[in-house]
N, C-alpha and C positions, 0 to 999 in steps of 0.2 A: 457502349451498349450495342451498337449495330454490329461490331466485330464478333461479339459472343453469339448473337442471334444467327449470323451468317455461318459460324463455325459449327453450331449444333443443328441437327436436322429439324425441320419444321414439325414433322410428325414422326415420333420415334417408332411407332408401329409400322408405318409405311417404310421407314428405313430398314427395319428388321425384315419386312416382307421382301424387300429388294435383295438384301443379303442372302436370305433363304433361297430365293429364286436363282441367284448367281451360283450359290453353292450346289444347288440341284443341277443346274445346267452344266457346270464343270464336271460334276460327278457322272452325269449321263454321258457326256462326250468322252470322258476317260474310259468308262466301262464299255461303250460301243467300240472305241478304238482298240481296247484290249481283246474284245471278242473277235473283231475283224483280223487282228494280228494272229490270234490263236487259230482261227479257221483257215487262214492262209498259210499256216505252218511256218510263220515267221517268228513265232514265239512259242516256247513249250507251254503246255497246259499245266497250271499249278495244282495238280491233284494232291489231295491230302488223304493218307490212309492211316488209320489208328487201329492197331490190333487186327489188321486184315479187313477193316470196314472202311469203305469210302465215305468221307465226310462231304456232303453236298455243298456246293458253293453258296447256296442261299443261307446256310448256317453262318458263314462269315459275316454277311450283312446283318443278320438278326443279332448276332453277338455284338457287332460293332455299334449298331443302332441302340441296343440296350445300354451299352457302356456309355455312349455319348449322352443319351437321355438321362441316365443316372447322374452323371457328372453335372449336367446342366440344371437338373432339378435340386441336388442336395448340396453342391459345392458353393461356398460363399465367394464373393469377389476376392481377387488376389490381395487387395489392400486390407481386407479384414481377416486374413488367415492368422490363426493363433496356434499355439502348441497343441492344444487339445484337438484341433482339426487334424493335425498330422497323426496324433495317437489314434484317433478314430479311423482315419484312412488306413493306417498300418493294420489295425485290428480287422477291418473289412477285407483287406488284402489277404491276411492270413486265413480268414473264414472262407473266402472264395477259393484260395489255393487248396485248402483242406477239402472243400466240396468237390473241386476238380479231381483231386486224387481219389476220393471215394467213388466218384462217377466213373473214372477210368478203370478202377478195380472192379466195379460192378459190371461194366461193359465187357471187360475181359472175362469175367466169370460167366456172363450170359453167352459170350461168344463160344467159350469152351463147352457149355451145355447145349446150345442150339445149333452149332455148326454141323455136327454129324446128321441131325435130323433135316436141316435145310439142304445139305448135299444129297441126302437120300431122296428128298422130295423133288429136287431138280433132276436127278437121274431117272426117277420113275415117271416124270411128266412127259408130255408129248415132245417129240423131237423135231 
């Protein structure tokens, strides 16, 4: 009985808080290290351009955080995965991929329509 008590944490919420803190700390250290390396020109900056538009680095974190939160909220434990979970996951993947394709097409269309006006505004602005 004592062995099982010693193996499991006394307070699962406290254990989760510690894991969260350690994950935050490691992420913070890694991100600061990358910024220092990029600013010291020891590492190239990972710019992402889609259709001539620069995607800001905050978007990476927003999408990553959304994906992780979605998985943690709807995904069952690995021991309880069944075939219908995989079917739903594949359907969701197809839906997200379709949405991304439509988004890219609409952004490309908006780029074609707005780019000449934006270039004209930039040229006519103060120099």
